[in-house]
C-alpha positions in Angstrom: 29.2 138.0 1.7 32.0 136.4 3.9 33.3 139.6 5.7 29.5 140.2 6.9 29.1 136.7 7.9 32.4 136.9 9.9 31.0 139.9 11.8 27.8 138.3 12.7 29.3 135.0 13.8 31.9 136.6 16.1 29.5 138.6 18.2 28.2 135.1 19.5 31.7 134.5 21.2 30.8 137.5 23.4 28.2 135.3 25.1 30.9 134.6 27.6 30.8 138.0 29.0 27.4 137.4 30.8 23.8 136.5 30.4 20.8 138.5 30.7 19.1 137.8 34.0 15.7 136.2 34.0 12.5 138.4 34.9 10.1 137.4 37.7 6.8 136.4 36.3 5.0 139.3 38.1 6.5 142.1 40.1 5.0 144.7 42.1 7.4 147.8 42.5 6.7 150.4 45.3 8.3 153.8 44.4 9.0 156.5 47.0 8.8 159.3 44.1 7.7 158.3 40.6 8.7 160.2 37.6 6.9 158.8 34.6 8.9 160.4 31.7 5.9 162.0 30.0 3.5 164.0 32.5 6.1 166.2 33.9 4.9 165.3 37.3 6.3 163.8 40.6 4.0 161.3 42.3 4.3 159.4 45.6 2.8 156.3 46.9 2.8 154.7 43.7 3.2 151.0 42.8 4.2 149.6 39.5 2.7 146.2 38.5 4.9 144.4 35.8 4.0 141.1 34.2 5.7 139.4 31.0 8.4 142.3 30.8 5.9 144.9 30.4 4.2 147.5 32.9 0.7 146.1 33.5 -0.5 148.9 35.8 0.6 152.1 37.8 -1.5 153.3 40.8 -1.7 153.9 44.6 0.3 151.1 46.5 -1.7 148.4 48.2 -1.2 145.0 49.2 0.9 143.0 46.9 -1.1 141.1 44.6 -1.4 137.3 44.9 1.6 135.5 43.2 3.7 138.7 42.6 6.9 139.6 44.1 7.2 143.1 45.8 10.2 145.1 45.3 10.9 147.9 47.8 12.1 150.9 46.1 10.2 153.2 48.5 13.4 155.0 49.4 14.2 155.8 45.8 13.2 158.1 43.0 12.1 156.0 40.3 12.4 156.9 36.4 12.0 155.2 33.2 15.1 153.6 31.9 17.2 156.2 30.2 17.6 156.6 26.4 20.7 157.8 24.6 19.8 158.6 20.9 23.4 158.9 20.0 25.8 156.4 20.7 28.6 154.2 19.0 28.5 150.9 21.0 29.6 148.7 18.1 33.0 150.3 17.5 36.2 151.0 19.2 36.4 154.0 21.4 38.0 157.5 20.1 41.8 157.7 20.5 44.9 159.3 19.1 45.4 156.2 16.6 43.7 157.0 13.4 44.3 153.7 12.4 42.6 151.8 15.3 39.3 150.8 13.7 41.2 149.2 10.9 43.8 147.2 13.3 40.9 145.9 15.1 39.4 142.7 13.4 35.7 142.2 13.2 36.0 139.9 15.9 37.7 142.2 18.3 35.3 145.0 17.2 32.2 142.8 18.2 33.8 141.9 21.6 34.5 145.5 22.3 30.9 146.2 21.4 29.7 143.8 23.9 31.7 145.3 26.6 30.5 148.6 25.6 26.7 147.4 25.8 27.3 145.9 29.2 28.4 149.1 30.7 25.9 151.4 29.2 23.1 149.1 30.5 24.7 149.2 33.8 24.7 152.9 33.7 21.0 153.1 33.6 20.8 153.5 29.7 18.2 150.7 28.8 17.8 152.0 25.3 20.2 153.4 22.8 20.0 154.6 19.1 23.3 153.5 17.7 24.1 155.9 15.0 26.7 154.2 12.9 30.0 152.1 13.1 33.1 151.8 10.9 32.7 148.1 10.6 29.4 148.2 8.7 26.5 145.9 10.2 28.5 145.2 13.3 25.8 147.2 15.2 23.2 144.9 13.5 24.9 141.8 14.9 25.4 143.2 18.3 21.5 144.3 18.6 20.7 140.8 17.5 22.9 139.2 20.2 21.5 141.4 22.7 17.8 140.5 21.8 18.7 136.9 21.8 20.0 137.1 25.3 23.5 136.3 24.3 25.0 139.4 25.9 23.7 141.8 28.1 22.9 145.4 26.9 20.2 148.0 26.2 17.7 147.9 23.6 19.3 148.9 20.4 17.9 150.7 17.2 20.9 150.8 14.8 21.9 152.3 11.4 24.2 149.7 9.9 26.7 152.2 8.3 27.2 155.8 7.4 25.6 157.1 4.3 28.5 159.4 3.2 30.2 160.9 0.2 33.6 159.5 -0.7 36.2 160.9 1.7 33.6 162.5 3.8 32.7 162.8 7.4 31.6 159.1 7.6 34.8 157.5 6.1 37.9 156.5 7.9 40.1 158.9 6.3 43.9 159.5 6.6 45.0 155.9 7.1 45.0 154.3 3.7 43.7 155.4 0.6 40.0 155.0 0.9 39.6 152.6 -2.0 41.9 150.2 -0.1 39.7 150.0 3.0 37.9 146.7 3.8 34.5 146.5 2.0 32.6 146.5 5.3 34.1 149.9 6.0 32.5 151.5 2.9 28.9 150.0 2.7 27.4 153.4 2.8 29.7 155.5 0.5 27.6 157.2 -2.3 28.6 159.6 -4.9 25.2 160.2 -6.5 21.5 160.3 -5.4 21.2 157.1 -7.2 23.8 155.4 -5.3 22.5 156.9 -2.0 19.2 155.2 -2.6 20.9 152.0 -3.5 22.9 152.0 -0.3 19.8 152.9 1.8 17.9 149.8 0.3 20.9 147.7 1.0 21.2 148.7 4.7 17.6 148.6 5.3 17.6 145.0 3.6 20.3 144.0 6.0 18.7 145.0 9.3 19.2 148.6 9.7 16.5 150.2 11.9 16.9 153.8 10.5 19.3 155.6 8.2 22.2 157.8 9.3 23.5 160.4 6.7 26.5 162.7 6.9 25.4 165.9 5.7 28.3 168.0 6.6 31.9 167.5 7.5 33.0 166.2 10.9 34.9 167.2 13.7 36.6 163.8 14.2 37.2 162.8 10.4 40.5 163.9 8.9 40.3 166.3 5.8 36.6 167.4 6.5 35.2 170.6 7.8 32.1 170.6 10.1 30.7 173.6 8.4 30.9 172.5 4.8 28.0 170.6 3.2 28.8 166.9 1.9 25.9 164.9 0.9 23.7 167.3 -1.2 20.0 168.0 -0.7 19.2 165.7 -3.6 21.2 162.9 -2.2 19.4 163.4 1.0 16.1 163.6 -0.4 16.9 160.2 -2.2 17.8 158.5 1.2 14.6 159.9 2.8 12.3 158.8 0.0 13.6 155.1 0.2 13.6 155.2 4.0 10.1 156.8 4.5 8.7 154.5 1.8 9.5 151.4 4.3 8.5 153.4 7.4 12.0 154.0 8.6 13.4 157.3 10.0 16.5 159.1 8.7 18.8 161.3 10.8 21.6 163.6 9.5 25.0 164.4 11.1 25.1 168.2 10.4 27.4 170.7 12.0 26.9 173.4 9.6 24.1 175.6 9.1 23.7 175.1 5.4 24.0 171.3 5.8 21.5 171.5 8.4 19.0 173.3 6.1 19.8 171.0 3.3 18.8 168.0 5.4 15.6 169.5 6.9 14.5 170.5 3.2 15.2 167.0 2.2 12.9 165.7 4.9 15.0 164.0 7.5 13.5 163.3 10.9 16.4 164.4 13.1 19.7 166.3 13.1 22.8 165.3 15.1 25.1 167.9 16.5 23.7 171.1 15.0 26.9 172.7 16.2 26.9 175.8 13.9 23.1 176.0 13.5 22.0 179.8 12.9 18.7 181.3 13.6 17.1 180.3 10.3 18.2 176.6 10.7 16.5 176.7 14.2 13.4 178.1 13.2 13.3 175.7 10.3 13.8 172.9 12.7 10.8 174.2 14.6 8.6 174.7 11.7 9.3 171.3 10.4 9.2 169.4 13.5 12.6 168.3 13.0 14.4 167.0 16.2 17.6 168.1 17.3 20.1 165.8 19.0 22.9 167.9 20.4 25.9 166.3 22.2 26.7 169.3 24.3 29.1 167.6 26.8 31.4 166.0 24.3 33.2 169.1 23.5 34.7 169.2 27.1 35.9 165.8 27.0 37.6 166.0 23.7 39.5 169.2 24.6 40.5 167.9 27.9 41.3 164.2 27.3 42.2 164.6 23.6 44.7 167.2 24.4 46.1 165.1 27.1 46.4 162.1 24.9 47.7 163.8 21.7 44.5 163.6 19.4 45.3 165.2 16.1 45.4 168.8 16.1 42.8 169.2 13.3 40.4 167.3 15.6 41.1 169.6 18.7 41.1 172.8 16.5 37.7 171.8 14.9 36.3 170.9 18.5 37.3 174.3 19.8 35.5 176.1 16.8 32.3 174.3 17.6 31.9 173.8 21.3 30.8 177.0 22.4 28.7 177.6 19.3 26.8 174.3 19.6 26.1 175.4 23.4 24.7 178.7 22.3 22.6 177.1 19.6 21.3 174.5 22.2 20.1 177.4 24.6 18.3 179.3 21.7 16.6 175.8 20.6 15.3 175.4 24.0 14.1 179.1 24.2 12.2 178.8 21.0 10.8 175.4 21.6 12.6 173.0 19.1 12.1 169.5 19.9 15.4 168.0 21.6 16.2 164.5 22.5 19.0 163.4 24.6 22.2 162.2 22.7 25.8 162.4 23.8 28.1 160.7 21.2 29.2 158.1 23.6 32.2 156.3 22.2 34.0 159.4 21.6 34.0 159.6 25.3 33.8 156.4 27.4 30.6 154.3 27.4 28.9 154.2 30.6 29.4 158.1 31.2 26.4 158.8 29.1 24.7 160.8 32.0 27.4 163.5 32.2 25.6 165.4 29.6 22.7 166.0 31.8 24.3 168.8 33.8 25.2 170.6 30.6 21.6 170.5 29.6 20.5 172.1 32.6 23.3 174.5 32.6 22.4 175.7 28.8 18.6 176.3 29.4 16.5 173.2 30.1 14.8 172.5 33.6 16.1 169.2 35.2 12.4 167.7 34.2 12.9 168.7 30.8 16.3 167.0 30.5 14.9 163.9 32.1 12.1 163.8 29.6 14.6 164.4 26.7 16.2 161.1 27.9 12.8 159.3 28.4 9.6 160.1 26.9 10.8 162.6 24.4 13.6 160.4 23.0 11.1 157.5 22.7 8.9 159.9 20.6 12.0 160.9 18.5 12.4 157.4 17.6 8.8 156.7 17.0 8.6 154.2 20.0 5.7 153.5 22.1 7.2 150.5 23.9 10.1 152.4 25.9 10.7 155.8 27.6 7.8 156.0 30.2 6.5 154.2 33.2 2.8 153.9 31.8 1.0 150.3 31.1 2.0 148.7 28.0 5.7 149.7 27.7 8.6 147.7 28.7 9.4 147.6 32.3 12.6 149.5 32.0 13.2 151.7 35.1 16.2 153.0 37.1 16.1 154.1 40.8 18.3 156.5 42.6 18.4 157.3 46.3 18.8 161.2 45.6 16.5 163.7 43.9 17.5 164.5 40.4 15.2 167.5 40.2 17.3 169.0 43.0 20.7 167.9 41.7 20.5 166.5 38.1 24.3 165.0 38.3 23.0 162.2 40.6 22.0 160.6 37.5 25.7 160.0 36.9 25.4 157.2 39.4 22.3 155.1 39.2 21.7 152.7 42.0 19.4 150.2 40.5 18.6 149.2 37.0 15.7 147.0 35.5 15.3 146.1 31.9 12.0 144.1 30.9 11.3 143.5 34.6 14.8 142.0 35.2 16.8 143.5 37.8 20.3 144.5 36.1 21.7 145.7 39.5 
């Protein structure tokens, strides 16, 4: 299909932005303090041996192995590369202009995505789950360009498009009649369970790593309400059946309590936002092992910058109605032991500022170590990945280093000193 080919081809133009640095054959990294992302411990005097992009060994430091290059991070706290489970790299940033996504060509959108990927990696986020874009499959093309080394960026796991009802929270509403939107902006629109299953198959066939469903209305979509269910339980179950049969996970955008419960009953693996989750919804998430990915910094940015920039009043009103309740639900989820992964909705606020959420996670109930593990080992677990998220043998050598102690002041993660991806020093 011509519009899909165009989106894929134009990503290649972004190669001019930069090339991925080459990794040394063998590295020996001396860490001052090591947080491995899974054990909850801080160790000193540890060295990490890296070969062929992966961690080969972790143990007490000694002489540099023959043929290896020693990297002295003895003055730093070393952590796994950070993971953001809720980003929108392959899209334009949020603004007051509702029509911005349709004004941008597939080529421009792809180039903006390449820029977003670069700044995200530079901020220490070496892996992301990209949970949907208006220009369908642009995220697939960006992921592939990063994997080829055409552009620098984090490892990406992508959704391809939103599975959404017509006029729902995953559509670009309020610009032109929705049936006049470009075809690549409606790849996941589904009115019935059968259509939802077919759209799921299409997205997986075209490179999606997981499926993103829209179970309720959205804060940042005209004409929808966050508390209102959209995709039905039957539609959600149809998506889950197809995706799980192919070994793929399903996440659900769901603010409202009833939409959250519909999604959990349908068998989704994770819930995005969970802003209006009630006690029953939280207890259901715990009982079913359903992950929550709650963007509890985002509301502050929308209120401050959205007001300043003149975003639609509907957006600002819905944000005010969900921000405090979401943070209360987050605190309660931490208290009762619901599984929580780190996700920010970066793209609503500028990419590269992903680490701003850490402070809120600590403020609303997590310890600094819990917040770090939510963005490392726990985030990898949520994605079903055993190759990222931890400094243990066998995983990719994705690491960050900071002079300060994040367990004493979690905000120091907002300015990472050094970043490594696959054994290559990014900075």
